[in-house]
C-alpha positions in Angstrom: 92.4 119.5 79.0 96.0 119.2 77.8 97.3 115.7 77.0 100.6 114.3 76.1 101.6 110.7 75.3 104.1 109.1 77.6 106.0 105.8 77.4 106.9 103.7 80.4 110.6 103.4 80.8 110.3 100.0 82.4 108.0 98.1 80.0 107.4 100.4 77.0 103.6 100.6 77.6 102.1 103.9 76.2 99.8 106.1 78.2 97.9 109.3 77.7 99.1 112.0 80.0 96.6 113.9 82.1 96.8 116.5 84.9 96.5 115.4 88.5 93.3 117.6 88.8 91.8 115.7 85.8 92.6 112.3 87.4 91.3 113.3 90.8 88.0 114.5 89.2 87.6 111.3 87.2 88.2 109.2 90.4 85.6 111.3 92.3 83.0 111.1 89.5 83.4 107.3 89.1 83.3 106.7 92.9 80.1 108.8 93.1 78.6 106.6 90.4 80.0 103.4 91.9 78.5 104.1 95.4 75.0 104.2 93.9 75.2 100.9 92.1 73.9 97.4 92.9 76.3 94.8 94.1 75.9 93.0 90.8 77.1 96.1 89.0 79.9 96.7 91.5 81.1 93.2 90.8 81.5 94.1 87.1 84.1 96.7 88.3 86.0 94.2 90.5 83.9 95.4 93.5 86.3 98.2 94.2 86.0 102.0 93.7 88.5 103.9 91.6 91.8 105.1 93.1 94.3 107.8 92.2 96.9 105.0 92.3 95.5 103.9 88.9 96.7 107.2 87.4 100.0 107.2 89.2 101.3 103.8 87.9 101.8 102.1 84.6 98.8 100.0 83.6 101.0 97.1 82.6 104.0 96.9 85.0 102.8 99.2 87.8 105.9 101.4 87.4 105.5 104.9 88.8 104.2 107.8 86.7 107.5 109.6 87.4 109.4 106.9 85.3 107.9 107.8 81.9 109.4 109.5 78.9 107.9 111.4 76.0 106.3 109.2 73.4 108.3 108.7 70.2 107.0 107.5 66.8 106.8 103.7 66.8 106.2 103.3 70.6 102.6 102.3 70.0 101.0 100.7 66.9 97.9 102.5 65.5 94.6 101.3 66.9 95.9 100.4 70.4 93.9 101.3 73.5 95.9 103.4 75.9 95.1 104.5 79.5 95.7 107.7 81.4 98.7 108.5 83.5 99.5 111.6 85.6 102.1 113.9 84.0 103.0 116.5 86.6 104.4 118.9 84.0 100.9 119.2 82.5 99.6 120.4 85.9 102.5 122.9 86.2 102.0 124.2 82.7 98.3 124.7 83.1 98.7 126.4 86.5 96.7 123.7 88.2 97.9 122.9 91.8 98.6 119.3 92.4 
């Protein structure tokens, strides 16, 4: 899987770029797992299945995945946890249909 770091233009939060196909697969896999869990376990995940929306919006400010720029040195300190965001160019470059 190709990845590319992206920085939100609205808030500066850094994300790991993924293809739409990767995001859709991750959502489907989690939701299959989630459906089989007890209510107690579902509650640990906020009692809601995963959604592609989580990959289409900034994890901090909810800005759209289309309002990101390429990461530049200094955008994110070493050791920070970053989440995934869809980068449509990765899908196009890999020949994956989105």
